[in-house]
C-alpha positions, 0 to 999 in steps of 0.5 A, spaced: 376 356 298 372 362 296 376 368 293 374 375 292 378 379 287 377 387 288 379 391 282 379 388 275 384 392 271 390 388 267 393 386 274 387 384 277 385 380 270 392 377 270 391 374 278 384 371 276 388 367 270 393 365 275 388 363 280 384 358 275 391 356 273 393 354 280 387 350 280 381 354 283 374 353 281 372 359 277 365 359 281 369 360 287 372 366 284 368 373 284 370 379 282 368 386 285 369 392 280 365 398 279 365 398 271 359 393 270 362 392 262 369 390 265 366 385 270 361 382 265 367 381 260 371 377 265 365 373 267 364 371 260 372 370 259 373 366 265 366 363 268 367 367 274 362 371 278 361 378 280 359 379 287 361 382 294 359 377 299 365 378 303 363 374 309 363 368 305 370 369 302 376 366 305 381 370 301 380 377 299 385 380 293 386 387 294 388 389 287 387 397 287 391 403 286 395 405 292 391 411 293 385 407 293 387 402 298 385 405 305 378 407 302 377 400 300 379 397 307 375 402 310 369 399 306 370 392 307 372 393 315 366 389 318 364 385 312 370 380 312 370 374 316 375 374 322 381 370 320 380 371 312 386 372 308 388 379 305 393 379 300 395 386 298 398 388 291 398 396 292 405 398 292 408 401 298 402 400 302 404 397 309 401 391 312 400 395 319 396 400 315 391 394 312 391 390 318 389 396 323 384 398 318 381 391 319 381 392 326 387 386 326 382 381 325 385 378 319 392 376 317 395 380 311 400 378 306 403 384 302 405 382 295 410 386 290 408 384 283 411 386 276 408 387 269 410 380 266 405 377 270 400 379 265 404 373 260 405 368 266 412 370 267 412 375 273 417 376 279 413 377 285 416 379 292 411 377 298 411 379 305 407 375 311 404 379 316 402 376 323 397 370 324 398 368 316 398 360 317 402 355 313 396 353 309 395 361 307 402 361 305 402 355 301 395 358 297 399 365 296 406 361 293 402 357 289 398 362 285 403 367 285 408 361 282 402 360 277 404 367 274 411 366 274 416 366 280 415 368 288 420 370 293 419 371 300 422 377 303 422 381 310 417 387 309 422 392 310 426 389 304 419 391 299 422 397 297 428 394 294 424 389 291 420 394 288 427 397 285 429 391 283 423 387 280 417 391 280 420 397 276 425 392 273 421 391 266 421 399 265 429 398 265 429 393 260 424 397 256 429 403 256 435 399 254 431 396 248 429 403 246 437 405 247 439 399 243 434 400 237 436 407 237 443 405 236 442 400 231 438 405 227 444 410 227 448 404 225 444 404 218 439 398 220 431 400 219 427 401 226 423 394 224 430 390 223 433 393 229 427 392 234 427 384 231 434 383 233 434 387 239 428 384 242 430 377 240 437 378 242 435 380 249 430 374 250 435 369 248 440 372 252 435 371 258 433 364 256 440 362 256 442 365 263 436 362 266 437 355 263 444 354 262 446 354 270 452 359 269 452 366 272 451 372 268 459 374 269 461 367 266 456 368 260 459 375 259 466 373 259 464 367 254 462 371 249 467 377 250 474 376 246 480 380 248 480 386 244 474 384 240 468 387 238 464 385 244 470 388 249 470 394 245 462 395 247 463 393 254 469 398 255 465 403 253 460 401 258 465 401 263 468 408 261 461 411 262 460 407 269 454 403 267 454 399 274 454 406 278 448 408 273 444 402 274 445 402 282 444 410 282 437 409 278 435 403 283 437 407 289 432 412 286 426 407 285 427 405 292 427 411 295 421 414 292 418 407 294 419 409 301 417 416 300 410 413 298 409 408 303 
């Protein structure tokens, strides 16, 4: 299977690494990148090729900025062989936009990744367009799972995926910032506050993932009646944390719809 990756930014590189981890041969992967020095860097690092032989590609990954996608699709239209799988990572861009731009001759998969893909801990939601074969779907699942996890969703839910896992890492980082600032106000140094906060959240996530217990059960297990954790959670409840989070996610979902 020959694979072309259009776009060699940080996400493009992460996906190249995932392809190789999933077992695809380096000399069957080519990158298309305007910046020669960047393309050369990836060739040196991964042993892949530089090129634009779209006619020979069985799969083309579109890892471009959303505002550049339609121009890229127009550029490759007529150069891609019929039936080649197109996998788009452009946020907010619908399958129909890509399919129509390629005269309906290529099956399309739409993927919403997130930044932890860069460290092999990503969460991606993907949607299948018409004509995607079982073999092509397996390819997508296998290489996405090499960089984390993947779930299939209906395309109309892609905006909800964006609001959950796509933008989710930024929610986490914002919470870390707030915890660190709170700890500094309590007298800890910023260095110590950061170390304790980050490890606490990383450890809690690992516990949630590995214990088989729900977040609710784990929260209840660590919350003694009228204890310190109880006091903190009561403060969260008084500020209506649940509604704050839901409102933020709805804002992200709505903006994703506006951009599509």
